[in-house]
C-alpha positions in Angstrom: 14.0 -2.2 22.5 15.7 -1.7 25.9 18.7 -0.2 24.1 16.9 3.1 23.2 15.9 4.2 26.7 19.3 3.2 28.1 21.0 5.3 25.4 18.7 8.2 26.2 19.5 8.1 29.9 23.2 7.9 29.1 22.9 11.1 26.9 20.9 12.9 29.5 23.3 12.0 32.2 26.1 13.9 30.4 24.1 17.1 29.9 25.0 20.0 32.1 23.2 23.3 32.4 25.2 26.2 30.9 23.5 29.7 31.0 25.6 30.8 28.0 24.6 27.8 25.9 22.3 28.4 22.9 20.2 25.8 21.3 21.0 25.1 17.6 18.7 26.5 14.9 15.2 25.2 14.5 15.0 24.1 18.1 11.4 25.4 18.5 10.0 23.3 15.6 11.8 20.3 17.0 10.3 20.8 20.5 6.8 21.4 19.0 7.0 18.2 16.9 8.1 16.2 20.0 5.2 17.6 22.1 2.8 16.8 19.2 4.0 13.1 19.1 3.7 12.7 22.8 0.2 14.2 22.7 -0.7 11.8 19.9 0.6 8.8 21.9 -1.3 9.9 25.0 -4.5 10.4 23.0 -4.2 6.9 21.5 -2.4 5.0 24.3 -5.1 2.3 24.3 -4.2 1.4 20.6 -0.5 2.3 20.6 2.3 -0.2 20.5 4.4 0.6 23.5 7.6 -0.7 21.8 7.0 1.6 18.8 6.5 4.6 21.0 9.7 3.8 22.9 11.6 3.3 19.7 10.4 6.8 18.6 12.5 8.2 21.4 15.3 7.9 18.8 14.0 11.4 17.7 15.1 12.8 21.0 18.3 10.7 21.0 19.1 12.0 17.5 18.7 15.6 18.8 21.0 15.0 21.7 23.6 13.4 19.5 23.4 16.0 16.7 23.9 19.0 19.0 26.9 17.3 20.6 28.7 16.0 17.5 28.5 19.3 15.7 31.4 20.5 17.8 33.4 17.3 17.6 33.7 16.9 13.9 35.0 19.5 11.4 33.4 20.2 8.0 36.5 18.7 6.3 36.1 15.5 8.2 32.4 15.3 7.5 33.0 15.8 3.7 35.7 13.1 3.7 33.4 10.8 5.5 30.6 11.3 3.0 33.1 10.7 0.1 34.2 7.5 1.7 30.6 6.3 2.0 30.1 6.7 -1.8 33.5 5.0 -2.5 32.7 2.1 -0.2 29.3 1.5 -1.7 30.9 1.5 -5.2 33.6 -1.0 -4.1 31.0 -3.5 -2.8 28.7 -3.0 -5.8 31.7 -3.6 -8.1 32.8 -6.7 -6.2 29.4 -8.3 -6.3 29.2 -7.5 -10.1 32.5 -9.1 -10.7 31.6 -12.2 -8.7 28.4 -12.5 -10.8 30.4 -12.3 -14.0 32.6 -15.1 -12.7 29.4 -17.1 -11.9 29.9 -16.9 -8.2 26.4 -16.7 -6.8 27.3 -17.5 -3.2 28.5 -14.1 -2.1 31.1 -14.2 0.7 29.6 -11.2 2.5 25.9 -11.2 1.5 25.0 -8.4 4.0 27.5 -6.1 2.2 27.1 -7.3 -1.3 23.4 -6.8 -1.9 22.1 -8.4 -5.1 18.8 -9.4 -6.4 17.8 -11.1 -9.6 15.9 -8.9 -12.0 12.2 -9.7 -12.2 11.1 -11.0 -15.6 14.5 -12.0 -16.7 16.1 -8.5 -16.3 19.7 -8.0 -15.4 20.6 -8.5 -11.7 20.5 -5.4 -9.5 23.4 -4.6 -7.2 23.0 -2.3 -4.2 25.9 -2.9 -1.8 25.5 -2.8 2.0 21.8 -2.0 2.2 18.6 -3.9 2.2 17.3 -2.7 -1.2 18.3 -0.6 -4.2 16.1 2.4 -3.4 17.8 2.7 0.0 21.2 2.7 -1.6 20.1 5.4 -4.1 18.9 7.6 -1.3 22.0 7.1 0.8 24.3 7.9 -2.1 22.2 11.0 -3.0 22.2 12.3 0.5 26.0 11.8 0.8 26.6 13.6 -2.5 24.4 16.6 -1.6 26.1 16.8 1.8 29.5 17.0 0.0 28.2 19.7 -2.3 26.7 21.8 0.5 30.0 21.6 2.5 32.2 22.2 -0.5 30.2 25.3 -1.5 32.0 27.1 1.4 35.5 25.8 0.7 38.2 26.7 -1.8 37.6 23.8 -4.1 41.1 22.3 -3.9 39.9 18.7 -4.1 38.5 18.7 -7.7 40.3 15.5 -8.7 39.0 13.5 -5.7 35.5 14.8 -6.3 35.6 13.7 -10.0 36.6 10.2 -8.8 33.7 10.2 -6.2 31.3 11.5 -8.9 32.3 8.7 -11.3 31.8 6.1 -8.6 28.4 7.6 -7.8 27.1 7.4 -11.3 28.3 3.9 -11.8 26.7 2.8 -8.6 23.4 4.5 -9.5 23.5 2.7 -12.8 23.9 -0.7 -11.1 20.8 -0.1 -9.0 18.3 -0.1 -11.9 16.0 1.8 -9.6 13.5 4.6 -10.3 15.0 6.2 -7.2 18.4 5.9 -8.8 17.2 7.8 -11.8 15.7 10.6 -9.6 18.9 10.8 -7.6 21.0 11.0 -10.8 18.9 13.9 -12.0 19.5 15.7 -8.7 23.2 15.0 -9.1 23.2 16.4 -12.6 21.5 19.6 -11.3 24.3 20.1 -8.8 26.8 20.0 -11.6 24.9 22.7 -13.4 25.2 25.2 -10.6 22.6 24.1 -8.1 19.7 26.3 -9.4 20.1 29.1 -6.8 17.1 31.2 -8.1 13.4 30.4 -8.1 13.3 30.9 -11.9 16.0 28.3 -12.4 14.2 25.8 -10.2 10.9 26.3 -11.9 12.6 26.0 -15.3 14.3 22.8 -14.2 10.9 21.3 -13.2 9.3 22.4 -16.4 12.1 20.9 -18.5 11.8 17.7 -16.5 8.0 17.5 -17.2 8.6 18.2 -20.9 11.2 15.5 -21.1 9.0 12.8 -19.7 7.4 11.8 -23.1 11.0 11.4 -24.6 12.4 9.2 -21.8 11.2 5.9 -23.4 13.4 6.7 -26.4 16.5 6.7 -24.2 15.7 3.8 -21.9 15.4 0.2 -23.4 11.8 -0.8 -23.2 12.6 -4.4 -22.1 14.3 -3.2 -18.9 12.6 -2.7 -15.5 13.1 1.0 -15.7 11.8 1.1 -19.2 8.6 -0.6 -18.2 8.1 1.8 -15.3 8.5 4.8 -17.5 6.0 3.4 -20.0 3.4 3.4 -17.2 3.7 7.1 -16.5 1.3 8.3 -19.2 -1.5 6.0 -18.1 -1.4 7.2 -14.4 -3.0 3.8 -13.4 -2.1 2.3 -10.1 -3.4 -1.1 -11.3 -1.1 -1.1 -14.3 1.8 0.0 -12.1 1.1 -2.9 -9.6 1.0 -5.5 -12.4 4.2 -4.1 -13.8 6.2 -3.6 -10.7 4.7 -4.2 -7.3 7.7 -2.7 -5.5 7.1 0.7 -7.2 3.4 0.4 -6.5 4.0 0.0 -2.7 5.6 3.4 -2.7 2.4 5.1 -3.8 -0.6 2.7 -3.4 -0.7 2.7 0.4 -0.5 6.5 0.6 -3.4 6.7 -1.8 -5.4 4.2 0.2 -4.9 6.2 3.4 -6.0 9.5 1.8 -9.0 7.9 0.2 -10.4 6.0 3.3 -9.6 8.3 6.2 -12.0 11.3 6.5 -10.1 14.6 6.7 -12.4 16.0 9.3 -11.9 13.0 11.7 -9.8 13.4 14.8 -7.5 10.4 14.0 -6.6 12.0 10.7 -5.0 14.9 12.6 -3.8 13.3 15.9 -3.2 9.8 14.6 -4.5 6.3 15.3 -1.7 5.2 17.7 2.0 4.3 17.4 2.5 1.1 15.4 -1.1 0.8 14.3 -0.3 1.4 10.7 1.8 -1.8 10.6 -1.3 -3.9 10.9 -3.7 -1.6 9.1 -1.6 -1.7 5.9 -0.6 -5.3 6.4 -4.2 -6.4 6.3 -4.8 -4.5 3.1 -1.6 -5.0 1.2 0.0 -8.0 3.0 -0.9 -10.3 0.1 1.7 -8.4 -2.1 4.5 -9.8 0.1 3.2 -13.3 -0.3 2.0 -15.9 2.1 -0.2 -14.8 5.0 1.6 -11.5 5.9 -0.5 -9.4 8.2 1.9 -6.5 9.0 3.9 -4.2 6.8 6.5 -1.6 7.7 6.1 1.2 5.1 7.6 4.6 4.7 6.9 7.9 6.5 4.3 8.5 3.9 1.8 7.0 4.9 2.8 5.1 8.0 3.9 8.0 10.2 0.9 10.1 9.2 -1.5 7.2 10.1 0.2 6.6 13.4 0.9 10.1 14.7 -1.5 12.2 12.6 -1.1 15.1 10.2 -0.1 17.7 12.8 3.0 15.8 14.0 3.8 14.9 10.4 3.7 18.6 9.2 6.0 19.6 12.1 8.5 16.9 11.4 8.6 17.6 7.7 8.9 21.4 8.5 12.0 20.6 10.6 13.5 18.6 7.7 12.8 21.4 5.2 14.4 24.0 7.5 17.6 22.1 8.0 17.9 21.9 4.2 18.2 25.7 3.9 21.3 27.0 2.2 23.1 26.0 -1.0 21.5 23.2 -2.9 18.4 23.4 -0.8 16.1 22.6 -3.8 17.9 19.3 -4.3 18.1 18.5 -0.6 14.4 19.1 -0.1 13.5 17.1 -3.1 15.5 14.2 -1.9 13.8 14.4 1.5 10.4 14.3 0.0 11.0 11.3 -2.2 12.8 9.5 0.7 9.7 9.9 2.9 7.8 7.5 0.6 10.5 4.9 1.2 11.8 5.2 4.8 9.9 5.7 8.0 10.6 7.8 11.1 12.5 5.0 12.9 15.0 3.9 10.2 18.7 4.5 9.8 18.1 6.1 6.4 15.9 8.8 8.0 18.5 9.6 10.6 21.3 9.6 8.1 19.5 12.1 5.8 18.5 14.3 8.7 22.1 14.3 10.2 23.7 14.9 6.8 21.7 17.9 6.0 21.8 19.4 9.5 25.5 19.2 9.7 25.9 20.7 6.2 23.5 23.5 6.9 24.8 27.1 6.4 24.5 27.9 10.1 26.4 24.8 11.2 29.1 24.0 8.6 30.8 27.4 8.8 31.3 26.9 12.6 32.6 23.5 11.9 35.2 25.0 9.5 36.1 27.6 12.1 36.5 24.9 14.7 39.0 23.2 12.4 41.3 26.2 12.7 41.7 25.4 16.4 41.8 21.6 16.0 45.1 19.8 16.9 47.3 19.1 13.9 49.8 16.2 14.1 53.0 16.1 12.1 54.5 12.6 12.2 55.5 11.8 15.8 55.7 15.3 16.9 53.6 16.7 19.6 50.2 18.2 18.5 50.2 21.9 17.8 47.3 24.2 17.3 46.5 25.3 13.7 44.9 28.7 13.2 44.5 31.1 10.4 47.2 33.6 9.3 50.0 32.4 11.6 51.0 29.0 10.3 51.4 26.3 12.9 52.3 26.9 16.5 50.8 27.6 19.9 48.3 30.4 19.9 47.6 32.7 22.8 44.3 33.6 21.3 41.4 31.9 23.0 39.2 29.4 21.2 36.0 30.9 19.8 32.7 30.6 21.6 30.2 29.5 19.0 26.5 30.2 19.1 23.9 28.7 16.7 
């Protein structure tokens, strides 16, 4: 836990006041959410876990990092990085699949070749360098949406590479056998259909999705994990869902429990119960689902963060996430954020990855990153670096570098 305050001090030590510097977009909502979380911690300091509160400083660390890196990486570099994330995930998923076919069950790199045996005799599930299939699905989905949001402002000269990335993405999602993988696949398909830039198109897509639900069982084998989950949709029964797939139930059941047993007019509902309290609250109720004598559970943002920091802080944080999703493919980005909040909490790498990916691909940031690339050093073999800028080929420019403002 000492790492986070040390990193925060290191970041703050490099900040210098500049009267011409302008904060990036949505700074106000970030500051308000930070103040709200601090107020929640102070109001519940007797019940709060100090280590959890300190770990939440990652919210401030993330902000310091994000406003620094946006001038150090170009849009092209970010897009290539996200493409490589998808390709690397596919490579590890394919490797673990081939080793399973060869009856090699002792994987050489178990942390990178995630695999779990399918419950009830289902096929094994492969999820690469993550802790579970749903995490892999959300990482792949965020990476693809980041690529689409950046590519929307480029000239589209990398269609062949994008087709390869898209094929790897779909095969990876298929190997996950996850309901999150299905949802991400639908979002990916929607980006291929143009992104639904108008409200009518978005409403139409949602309506078609709801109308297609009764026909899903006809396309998904009923004896698979996904088929059993789809079969539970008409009943809308949490008990049936828990008996069918406890992992899927734990995405919804605790949130329903919190809403049902916490009065909306009570002060803790709005200001929270204290940082880290939800871990034991939900552990005492649902710990039996993890087996043994488990008394603590780390659940997703919904409901853990709401229970810890209250509805006010939660609304402000979610508002910030919705704002950085503005721009092309905002519908898909916001949908991914909402479904991810049921699976990852505030202090997780997945949360920071999604937030960073959508912030750096936002329409107010990515164009400046493209403009920055025009002034970035360009290397040709062993030659000395020269400056690339638009309209004059390569060479040294007497034109000053641009002064960006968010």
